C-alpha positions in Angstrom: 17.0 50.6 43.2 13.4 49.7 44.0 12.3 51.8 41.1 14.7 50.1 38.7 13.6 46.6 39.9 9.9 47.6 39.4 10.7 48.9 35.9 12.6 45.7 35.1 9.6 43.6 36.2 7.3 45.7 34.1 9.5 45.4 31.0 9.8 41.7 31.4 6.1 41.4 31.8 5.5 43.3 28.6 8.1 41.2 26.8 6.3 38.0 27.9 3.0 39.4 26.8 4.4 40.3 23.4 5.7 36.8 23.0 2.3 35.3 23.4 1.5 34.3 19.8 1.4 31.2 17.7 4.0 29.3 19.8 1.8 29.6 22.9 -1.6 29.8 21.3 -2.5 26.3 22.5 -2.9 22.9 20.9 -5.5 21.1 18.8 -6.3 17.8 17.3 -6.5 16.6 13.7 -8.9 13.9 12.5 -8.1 12.5 9.1 -10.2 10.3 6.9 -9.7 8.9 3.4 -12.6 9.1 0.9 -13.2 7.7 -2.6 -16.3 9.8 -3.3 -19.6 9.0 -4.8 -18.2 6.8 -7.5 -17.3 4.1 -5.0 -20.8 4.2 -3.6 -22.8 4.6 -6.8 -20.5 3.3 -9.5 -20.6 4.8 -13.0 -22.7 6.7 -14.0 -23.0 8.9 -11.0 -24.0 12.4 -10.4 -22.3 15.2 -8.5 -24.3 18.4 -8.4 -25.5 19.1 -11.9 -22.8 17.0 -13.6 -23.3 13.3 -14.5 -20.1 11.2 -14.9 -20.6 8.4 -17.4 -18.5 6.3 -19.8 -18.7 7.6 -23.4 -18.4 4.1 -24.8 -21.5 2.7 -23.2 -20.1 0.9 -20.2 -21.5 1.0 -16.7 -19.3 0.0 -13.7 -19.5 -0.8 -10.0 -16.7 -1.3 -7.5 -16.5 -4.3 -5.2 -13.1 -3.3 -3.7 -11.1 -0.1 -3.6 -8.3 -0.9 -1.2 -5.7 1.7 -0.5 -2.8 2.0 1.9 -2.0 5.4 3.3 0.7 6.5 5.7 3.5 8.9 6.3 1.1 11.7 7.3 3.2 14.7 8.0 2.8 18.2 9.5 5.6 20.7 8.6 6.3 24.2 9.9 5.7 26.6 7.0 8.5 29.0 7.9 11.3 26.7 8.8 10.3 23.5 7.0 10.9 21.5 10.1 8.8 18.5 10.9 6.2 19.0 13.6 4.6 15.6 13.7 4.4 12.4 11.7 2.0 9.4 11.7 3.8 6.6 10.0 1.0 4.1 9.4 0.2 2.8 6.9 -3.4 1.9 7.3 -5.2 -0.2 4.8 -8.8 0.6 4.0 -11.4 -0.8 1.6 -13.4 2.3 0.6 -15.9 0.3 -1.3 -16.9 -1.4 1.9 -18.1 1.9 3.4 -21.6 3.1 2.7 -20.3 6.6 2.5 -17.2 5.7 0.6 -15.0 7.0 3.4 -13.1 5.6 6.4 -11.3 7.1 9.4 -7.6 7.0 9.0 -6.1 8.5 12.2 -6.5 11.2 14.8 -3.4 13.1 15.9 -3.4 15.0 19.2 -1.3 17.8 20.5 -0.6 19.8 17.3 0.4 23.4 17.7 -2.6 25.7 16.9 -1.4 27.4 13.8 -1.3 26.8 10.0 1.0 23.9 9.0 2.0 22.3 5.8 0.4 18.9 5.2 1.6 15.8 3.4 1.0 12.0 3.2 2.0 9.0 1.1 0.5 6.1 -0.8 2.7 3.1 0.0 2.4 -0.7 0.0 1.7 -2.4 3.4 4.5 -4.6 4.8 2.5 -6.7 7.2 -1.1 -7.6 8.0 -2.7 -5.1 10.3 -4.6 -6.0 13.4 -7.9 -4.7 12.0 -8.9 -3.5 8.5 -12.0 -3.2 6.4 -10.0 -5.1 3.7 -9.6 -8.9 3.9 -6.3 -10.5 5.1 -6.2 -12.3 1.7 -6.4 -9.0 -0.3 -3.8 -7.3 2.0 -1.5 -10.2 1.6 -1.7 -9.8 -2.2 -0.8 -6.2 -1.8 2.2 -7.1 0.4 3.4 -9.8 -1.9 3.1 -7.5 -5.0 4.0 -4.2 -3.4 0.7 -2.7 -4.3 -0.6 0.4 -2.6 -3.9 0.2 -4.5 -6.1 -2.8 -5.4 -9.4 -2.2 -7.2 -12.0 -4.8 -8.3 -15.5 -4.7 -9.6 -17.7 -5.4 -12.6 -18.5 -3.5 -15.8 -21.4 -4.1 -18.1 -22.1 -2.7 -21.6 -25.5 -1.1 -21.7 -26.2 -2.1 -25.3 -24.7 -5.6 -25.6 -25.0 -6.7 -21.9 -21.5 -8.0 -22.0 -20.1 -8.3 -18.5 -16.4 -7.9 -17.6 -14.8 -8.2 -14.2 -11.6 -6.3 -13.3 -9.1 -7.0 -10.5 -6.2 -4.5 -10.8 -3.3 -4.0 -8.4 -1.0 -1.0 -8.8 2.3 -0.3 -7.1 1.8 3.5 -6.6 4.5 4.5 -4.1 4.3 8.3 -4.0 4.8 11.1 -1.5 2.3 14.0 -1.6 3.5 17.3 -0.1 2.8 21.0 0.2 -0.9 20.1 -0.3 -3.4 22.9 -1.2 -6.5 22.7 1.0 -9.4 22.1 -1.2 -11.8 23.8 1.2 -10.2 27.3 1.0 -7.4 27.0 -1.6 -4.8 27.8 1.0 -1.6 26.0 1.6 -1.8 23.3 4.4 -4.2 23.2 7.2 -5.0 25.5 10.1 -5.1 23.7 13.5 -7.6 25.3 15.9 -6.8 25.5 19.6 -8.8 23.1 21.8 -10.7 21.8 18.8 -10.5 18.8 16.5 -9.9 19.9 12.9 -11.3 17.5 10.4 -9.9 16.8 6.9 -9.8 14.1 4.3 -7.6 12.6 1.6 -9.6 12.2 -1.6 -8.6 9.1 -3.6 -10.4 10.2 -6.7 -11.4 6.9 -8.4 -12.5 8.7 -11.6 -8.9 9.2 -12.6 -8.4 5.5 -13.3 -10.7 5.6 -16.4 -10.0 9.0 -17.9 -8.4 8.9 -21.3 -6.0 11.7 -20.7 -3.3 12.5 -18.2 -3.4 16.1 -19.2 -6.0 18.5 -17.9 -9.2 19.2 -19.8 -11.3 17.4 -22.4 -11.1 14.1 -20.7 -13.6 11.3 -21.3 -14.3 8.2 -19.3 -13.6 5.0 -21.3 -13.6 1.3 -20.5 -13.6 -0.4 -24.0 -9.8 -0.6 -24.1 -9.9 -2.4 -20.7 -12.7 -4.8 -21.8 -10.9 -5.6 -25.1 -8.0 -7.4 -23.3 -10.2 -9.3 -20.9 -9.7 -12.7 -22.7 -11.8 -15.8 -22.5 -12.3 -15.5 -18.7 -13.8 -11.9 -19.1 -11.4 -10.8 -16.3 -9.1 -7.8 -16.6 -6.0 -7.7 -14.5 -2.9 -5.5 -14.5 -1.2 -8.1 -16.7 -3.9 -7.8 -19.4 -3.5 -4.0 -19.3 0.2 -4.4 -20.2 -0.9 -6.0 -23.5 -2.9 -2.9 -24.6 -0.4 -0.8 -26.6 -1.4 2.9 -26.4 0.2 3.5 -29.9 -2.0 0.7 -31.4 -5.2 0.3 -29.4 -7.2 -2.7 -30.4 -10.7 -3.9 -29.7 -11.8 -7.4 -28.5 -11.7 -8.6 -32.2 -8.2 -7.4 -32.7 -9.3 -4.5 -34.9 -8.2 -0.9 -34.4 -10.2 0.6 -31.5 -12.6 3.3 -32.7 -15.4 5.3 -31.1 -19.1 5.3 -32.1 -18.3 7.7 -35.0 -15.5 5.5 -36.3 -12.7 7.8 -35.1 -9.6 6.1 -33.6 -9.6 6.1 -29.8 -6.6 8.0 -28.4 -5.2 8.1 -24.9 -3.3 11.3 -24.3 -0.4 10.9 -21.9 0.5 14.5 -22.1 4.1 13.6 -22.7 4.4 12.2 -19.1 5.1 8.6 -20.0 8.4 7.5 -21.5 8.2 5.4 -24.8 9.0 2.2 -22.9 5.8 2.7 -20.9 3.2 3.3 -23.6 0.8 0.7 -22.4 -2.6 1.0 -20.7 -1.2 -0.4 -17.5 1.4 2.3 -17.2 -1.2 4.9 -18.2 -3.6 3.7 -15.4 -0.7 3.5 -12.9 0.3 7.1 -13.6 -3.4 8.2 -13.4 -3.7 6.5 -10.0 -0.6 8.4 -8.9 -2.4 11.7 -9.8 -5.6 10.7 -8.1 -4.8 11.9 -4.6 -6.3 15.2 -3.4 -6.6 17.0 -0.1 -10.0 18.2 1.2 -11.8 17.7 -2.1 -10.0 18.9 -5.2 -6.9 20.4 -3.4 -3.8 19.4 -5.3 -0.4 18.4 -3.9 3.1 18.2 -5.2 4.1 14.6 -5.7 7.3 12.6 -6.0 7.9 8.9 -6.3 9.3 7.0 -3.3 
């Protein structure tokens, strides 16, 4: 009997040891920030590595505001799909106010130390936050109009010195899920025990001015924006709705052409329905596609 009890204790001990794995590997923290990249700091043109990003139609641009509302940060078990943790938010940040084009979003404690799926949402704020880098006036505009993104700034044409301002609000309500980690191209994020794992959501501002929603062969353009600025030289989302993608016009009302006289074409890649072939709908969809995880990591996305 003593031998059997001892054997049982040993077996139980071995079983316990064999169960020590991911479920009991400890806990870690996750610090998340949101970044707009060098474009928000330097404007256009700007340089990343050996590549210079500039408008092909002669415009230069700087941001005064790049206000975005981010929330619904989620961690999901990869095997079961069950929710581990959620930070509801949203937090409203003006990335153009930061010298580095980035701001802290949230830090989440007590996450299990293993790889988890990661997701988040762009969604409009519903109330004024206690503290934000964005002004209460701008956030109230976003609340009233259900915008999750509000951008403003100034563009100047290098050759003509014409100056145009833009203030564009966009109702981009979208959920990003099953995000690929741009640091190592794996799915999700690995939480380390007893450490704080850092990551960032990249709100890639360059998407707003590309002339294609498909991948490859994109150019940065602003002339179609400037053409609808009107007498006040201000472009808003309402002006963008007047620029028909099937019949793009310049400021004089003539067909919009490039420097070589070829018609300017915005390629929607078949993503926009015929009822939404305006520059406004194009830019709104581009903003929807502008969110990445840890650099250029892509996420699946659905409207909410």
